[in-house]
N, C-alpha and C positions, 0 to 999 in steps of 0.2 A: 718284375714284369708280370709274373704269374699272378701275383696278388691283384694287380691292376685289371687283368683279364677277368679274374674271379669276381671283382667288384662290379665290373661292367655287366657281367652275366646275370648277377642277381638283380641288378637294377633293370636290365632288359626283361627279365622274367616278371618282375613286379609290374612293369609298364604293360607287358602283354596281357597279364591278368586284368589290369585296368581297362585295356582295350576291349576285352571280351565282356567285361561288366557293362561298359558303355554300349556295346553292340547287342546286349541282351542275351548273350550266350549263358551267362550266369545271372539269374534273377534274384531279387531280394528273398533272403531266407534259404536259398538253394545251396547245396554243398558244392564245393569245388573239389577236384581230384585230390587224392591223398598225396603226402610228401613223396612216397615211393613212385606213384604214378606220374607225378609232375617231373620227377628226376628222370624217369624213363622217356617221357614224351619230349622233354627239352634237351635230353642227353647232357645233364649236368649232375653234380653231386648233391647229396641230401643236404649238405651244409649250405650250398648255394640256394636251394629251395627254402631252407629254414630262414635264411637271411631275408629273402624276398617276402616271405610270409610275416616275418617280424615287422617289416616296414608297413605292410598292409594293415597289420593289427594295430600298430602305433597310430595309424591314420583312421582307426576305427572303421575300416572298410570290411573287415572280416572278424569273426569271432571263432576262436579255436577252443573246442571242448574235448577234453580227454575222453577217449572212447566213443565220441560222437561226431568226429570229423570237424571240418572247417566250413563255416557258412558265411555267405555274403550278407552284409547289413547296409542297405542303402540309408543315407541320412541326409536330411535337409538342414545342414549346418553351414555356418560361415567357416571359411578356411583361413588359416594363418599364413597368408601369402604376402610376400614383399610386393610393394607397388612400384618397383623399378621399371616395369614394362606393362603396358595396358593395351589390349587389342580392342579396336573399334570395328564392329562387323555390321554390314548392311547389304541389302540386295541391290541397291543402286545409290547413286550419288547425285542429287539434284542441288540447285543453288541454296535452298534452305538448309539442307543437311551439310553442305560444304561450309556454311557459316558456323554451324554448330561444331564441326570438326576443328575449325580454326580456333574457336574459343576453348574447346576442350584440350587441344594440344597445348595451348598457352598455359592452361591451368596445370596440366601434368608437368610441363617444362619448369614452371615456377617451383615445383616441388621436387625437382631434380630427377624426374622420371622421363620415360620415352613412351610415345604412343605409336602404335602400328595400325594403319587403316587397311582393312581387307574387304574388298567387294566380293560378295558371295558369287562364285561362278555359276553359270547356268546349269540347271539340273542338279544342283547341290543344295542340300538343306542347310538352314541356319545352324542346326545342331552339329552336323558333320563338319561345317566350317569351324565351329567353336572347338570341336575335338581336335582338328588339325592344329589350332593354336595350342591346345593343351599338350599335344604330342611334341611341340617345339618348346615346351616349358614356359608358355605364357599362360598364367593361371588367373588373370583378371580380365574381364571382358565387358564392354559396353555394347549393347545390341540395339540397333534400330530395325524394328520388325518390318515396317512398311506393309506390304501386302503378302508377306510370306506366312505360311502356316507354322504353327508351333506344336511340337510333340512334348507334352508335359512330362511324360515318362523319361524321355531322353534328357530333359533339363534336370530332372532329379538325379539321373545317373551322372551327368556332368558335375553337378554339385557334389555328389558323393565321392567322386574320384579326385576332387580337389579344386574345382573352379569356383570363383566368385563372379556373380553376374548382376548387372544392372541394366534394365531395359529403359530406353529413352522413347518418349512420345507415345507410350502405350501402357496399359495395365494388364495385358493379356497373359503375362508370365507368372502371375500370382499363383501359388505361394512360393515359387522356386527362385524368384529374383525380386530385388527392389525395383520399383518403377518410379520414374521421374518424368512428369509431363505437364503441359500447360494447364492452368486452371481455366478450362474451357467455358464454364459458366460465367466466370468473371469477364472473359474476353467478349462474349456475346452481350452481357449486360452493360459493360462499359461502352461498347460501340453504339448500343441503342440509347443509352443515357446521354451520350455526348451530342446527340442530334439537337439542332437549334429549335426544332418544332416537332409536333406529332404529325406523322405522315398519314396520308389517306390509305395507303396500301403498303404492306411489307412482303418482301419475297426473299427467300433464302435459296442460294445456289450452292450445291455441294456435289461431291462424287456419289455415285450410286453404290459403292462398295462399303456396305455397313459392317463388314468384318474388320475393317481398319478402325482401331479404337478411337482416334481423334476425329475421324469422319463421323462416326456414330454419335460421339459425345457432343460435338458442336451442334449437330442438327437437333439432338434431343434438348439441348439448352435453349435453342431458338424456339422450338415447339412449345417448351414450357412457358415462355414469355409471350408468344404470339401463336396460340393453338389454331387460330382461324386463318393464319397466313398460308400462302402457297409455297410449296417446295419444288424447285426445279433441280432435277438430277442430271448430271453429266456422266456418261458411261466412263467407268474407271479405265485409265491407261497408265502404264508404268512411266511413259515419257511426259505425263501431265498435260498432254495436248487435248483440249476440248474438241469434240467432233463438230463438224459444220452443222449437223442437225441440232446439237445442243446450243450452239451460238445463235442459230436462227430462232430457237424457242425463246431465248433471252430477248432478242430483238423484237419478236412478235409480242412478247409480254409487255415490254416497255412501250411499244406503239399503242397498246390498248389501255395504258394507264394515264390518268389525268395528272397524277402526282404520286410519288412513292419512293421507297428505299429498297435497294438491293443489298443484301448482306452476303458476302462471299466467304465460304468456309476455309479457303486457302489462298495464299498469294498467287499461285499459278492461275487459279480460276479468276481471281480478282484482276490480274493483268489482262487476260484475254477478254473478260467482260468489259473492262474499261476501254480497251481498244475498239471493241465492237460498238459500244454505246456512243463513244466519241465520233466514230466514223458515221454513225447514223444521226448524229446531231443531238442526241438526247441529253448528254451531259452539258453541252453548251447552252441549251435551252433552260437548264436548271430545273426541269420538272422531275428528274430522276437524281436521287442522292445515292452515293455508293460508299459502302463500308466493307473493310476487308480484314480478316485475321491473317497476319504475317505480311511483311513488306515484300515488295517485288521490284525488280529492276525497272527504272524509269517511272516510278510511282509519282515523282514530283511533277510530272507532266499532266496529271489528272486531278480533278477536284474529288479527293477521296479521303475518308477517315481510315486510319490504319492502327490496328492493335498489334504491337510487336511482342514477341516472346523475349524474355530476358535470358538470352542464351549464356551469358556469363554466369549469372546466378544458377542456371540449370547445370552448367558444367561443374561448378563448385559443389553443388548438392550431389551430383553423381559421384564425384571423386570421394566426397565424405562418406557416401553409402558404401563404397568399396572399403574404405578404412574401417567402418563400423563392422562390416562382415568379418574382416580379419581380426578385429579386436574382440568381438563378442563370441565368435566360434559357435559352440553348441547352444548358447543362449540367444543367438540371432533368430529373428523372425522377420519375414518379408514385410515391407511397408510401402505404401503409395505416397508419393510426395507431389503435390500440385504447386507449381511455381507461377505466381502472377506476373503478367507482363505490364505494358503501359502504352498509352497512346503515343504515336509518333509525333 
């Protein structure tokens, strides 16, 4: 029984040092307390301290130098983690992300693993939510950033203490995580190329929050192909509801057009735009064409071209990137993967 208690104590000590590294108490290159000081602070034996430090050294999280103390060494490596449990973390769960979760869960299940979905609680950062998973021994995570901020330093600390990370639908986490996202340029180009004719006027409708990676990239892709076209911005909202002012602006723009195309940057914007244009009679008249990136509920009721993400292929690529991080370890370098979709 005593040996079991001793083992738990050195593992607890090791985990507490990892916590302090994550929280920034011990920064890269800084010394941690001596064995004697740690033994006093935690009221454990020197043998227990030594075992905890041996674990940290084996994971290359510290370097012990005779006569020079023990220093923290943060590393942007892949970690040799088992893929039996994968956490999926997001600040919210909308219909699009729910479809991704279903595909990713199936992908993990087929490989005899389990997936845990965690919605980031209000007033909690993505990184703190990821650390909570780490503290529960879940060391692989897929992150949907949405509109949350990212702290690069904390991502490095998470990776250093043993987490593998893949970000979905964004490339903002480079170089501390692999990123898998839609080929936004292909999405815009395919939707424009599938039109049966050249339109007199082109309008793009997207959110105004340019800090969201896919919001920015889709608008940039459209501007690159139609630099003269008008951009209508809807104020960003977490619930994806367009304001009445934004919908009025869409209707007013349509009423002043003889003929043209509206390209919507997301399924939620596409759905609300289609409803408004149909109510106003513009879609029935046929003078306004509508194209949307990502499907939405009830889309079959409208005359609309839709470019769908291949979420099954995306799920497989994300899982494979977690495998690569575990396999390559110190040789791992973050990569961006763009996945093409297809017309509905």
